[in-house]
NUPA-63082 format. One record per residue (C-alpha): y negated, z, x negated; residue in three letters. Coordinates in steps of 0.02 Angstrom, whole numbers, plus 50000, padded with zeros to 5 digits. Layout:
residues N
<Y:Y	Z:Z	X:X	res:ala>
...
***
This chain:
residues 118
<Y:56480	Z:50971	X:42118	res:unk>
<Y:56480	Z:51114	X:42241	res:unk>
<Y:56397	Z:51082	X:42405	res:unk>
<Y:56370	Z:51184	X:42564	res:unk>
<Y:56326	Z:51130	X:42735	res:unk>
<Y:56282	Z:51241	X:42877	res:unk>
<Y:56301	Z:51180	X:43060	res:unk>
<Y:56321	Z:51276	X:43232	res:unk>
<Y:56142	Z:51314	X:43257	res:unk>
<Y:56036	Z:51272	X:43432	res:unk>
<Y:55931	Z:51339	X:43557	res:unk>
<Y:55990	Z:51481	X:43664	res:unk>
<Y:55919	Z:51621	X:43777	res:unk>
<Y:55898	Z:51801	X:43727	res:unk>
<Y:56062	Z:51894	X:43739	res:unk>
<Y:56179	Z:51735	X:43699	res:unk>
<Y:56276	Z:51695	X:43537	res:unk>
<Y:56308	Z:51575	X:43416	res:unk>
<Y:56424	Z:51557	X:43276	res:unk>
<Y:56354	Z:51465	X:43118	res:unk>
<Y:56468	Z:51376	X:42985	res:unk>
<Y:56444	Z:51365	X:42809	res:unk>
<Y:56574	Z:51226	X:42753	res:unk>
<Y:56604	Z:51207	X:42559	res:unk>
<Y:56659	Z:51057	X:42460	res:unk>
<Y:56693	Z:51046	X:42278	res:unk>
<Y:56755	Z:51226	X:42269	res:unk>
<Y:56856	Z:51345	X:42359	res:unk>
<Y:56746	Z:51452	X:42474	res:unk>
<Y:56850	Z:51613	X:42422	res:unk>
<Y:56818	Z:51593	X:42244	res:unk>
<Y:56625	Z:51637	X:42248	res:unk>
<Y:56518	Z:51763	X:42348	res:unk>
<Y:56447	Z:51668	X:42496	res:unk>
<Y:56275	Z:51721	X:42586	res:unk>
<Y:56183	Z:51687	X:42730	res:unk>
<Y:55999	Z:51690	X:42738	res:unk>
<Y:55854	Z:51635	X:42856	res:unk>
<Y:55678	Z:51603	X:42856	res:unk>
<Y:55571	Z:51605	X:43004	res:unk>
<Y:55398	Z:51507	X:43027	res:unk>
<Y:55274	Z:51575	X:42916	res:unk>
<Y:55379	Z:51715	X:42830	res:unk>
<Y:55492	Z:51707	X:42672	res:unk>
<Y:55678	Z:51703	X:42658	res:unk>
<Y:55775	Z:51852	X:42718	res:unk>
<Y:55944	Z:51906	X:42668	res:unk>
<Y:56059	Z:51926	X:42813	res:unk>
<Y:56242	Z:51938	X:42754	res:unk>
<Y:56352	Z:51905	X:42618	res:unk>
<Y:56538	Z:51909	X:42596	res:unk>
<Y:56607	Z:51928	X:42401	res:unk>
<Y:56755	Z:51857	X:42322	res:unk>
<Y:56842	Z:52020	X:42334	res:unk>
<Y:56808	Z:52007	X:42535	res:unk>
<Y:56669	Z:52135	X:42518	res:unk>
<Y:56535	Z:52133	X:42647	res:unk>
<Y:56353	Z:52164	X:42646	res:unk>
<Y:56222	Z:52146	X:42784	res:unk>
<Y:56038	Z:52150	X:42784	res:unk>
<Y:55920	Z:52222	X:42882	res:unk>
<Y:55969	Z:52360	X:43006	res:unk>
<Y:55910	Z:52252	X:43149	res:unk>
<Y:56050	Z:52139	X:43116	res:unk>
<Y:56198	Z:52268	X:43078	res:unk>
<Y:56314	Z:52278	X:43236	res:unk>
<Y:56255	Z:52115	X:43311	res:unk>
<Y:56283	Z:51997	X:43154	res:unk>
<Y:56462	Z:51981	X:43077	res:unk>
<Y:56522	Z:51881	X:42934	res:unk>
<Y:56691	Z:51807	X:42896	res:unk>
<Y:56792	Z:51683	X:42788	res:unk>
<Y:56923	Z:51558	X:42819	res:unk>
<Y:56995	Z:51505	X:42654	res:unk>
<Y:57104	Z:51376	X:42748	res:unk>
<Y:56949	Z:51302	X:42817	res:unk>
<Y:56848	Z:51314	X:42668	res:unk>
<Y:56729	Z:51401	X:42782	res:unk>
<Y:56617	Z:51555	X:42795	res:unk>
<Y:56565	Z:51605	X:42974	res:unk>
<Y:56417	Z:51692	X:43035	res:unk>
<Y:56459	Z:51766	X:43218	res:unk>
<Y:56285	Z:51818	X:43293	res:unk>
<Y:56297	Z:51909	X:43459	res:unk>
<Y:56146	Z:51976	X:43557	res:unk>
<Y:56022	Z:51869	X:43504	res:unk>
<Y:55838	Z:51909	X:43513	res:unk>
<Y:55678	Z:51808	X:43491	res:unk>
<Y:55636	Z:51881	X:43318	res:unk>
<Y:55820	Z:51790	X:43270	res:unk>
<Y:55723	Z:51626	X:43280	res:unk>
<Y:55737	Z:51543	X:43100	res:unk>
<Y:55806	Z:51421	X:42994	res:unk>
<Y:55980	Z:51491	X:42938	res:unk>
<Y:56040	Z:51449	X:42753	res:unk>
<Y:56192	Z:51474	X:42654	res:unk>
<Y:56219	Z:51483	X:42464	res:unk>
<Y:56335	Z:51526	X:42334	res:unk>
<Y:56317	Z:51679	X:42229	res:unk>
<Y:56302	Z:51650	X:42061	res:unk>
<Y:56282	Z:51819	X:41995	res:unk>
<Y:56216	Z:51980	X:42070	res:unk>
<Y:56055	Z:51941	X:42171	res:unk>
<Y:56065	Z:51748	X:42106	res:unk>
<Y:56105	Z:51607	X:42218	res:unk>
<Y:56118	Z:51435	X:42212	res:unk>
<Y:56186	Z:51274	X:42291	res:unk>
<Y:56092	Z:51308	X:42448	res:unk>
<Y:56141	Z:51211	X:42593	res:unk>
<Y:56001	Z:51103	X:42703	res:unk>
<Y:56005	Z:51241	X:42846	res:unk>
<Y:56020	Z:51258	X:43036	res:unk>
<Y:55895	Z:51281	X:43150	res:unk>
<Y:55915	Z:51437	X:43274	res:unk>
<Y:55802	Z:51468	X:43397	res:unk>
<Y:55797	Z:51606	X:43545	res:unk>
<Y:55700	Z:51571	X:43688	res:unk>
<Y:55690	Z:51609	X:43885	res:unk>
***
């Protein structure tokens, strides 16, 4: 059974950085596309970034481009989300998920909380 587990969230000040990890068990992380999503309080789930099986990368809203980087370490069976220059609007629970096909995602992790506040 495939399971994904996120970690690395926390409370940071504006301008600081965090690196989130999504560790896979039950499958090789490089065998599927993996995506990062986030959900802020009172808002819907938002696509952040994804890395395909072939290594193709897609980012979400323009506000995240240039600040967020997704990358994969097959040896550690982990997909990372490096977040730099964090702003309060980045505050959310961040989730990773496995790409089943196209825009269908499953095997969601339980999420990790990121709070950006001074």
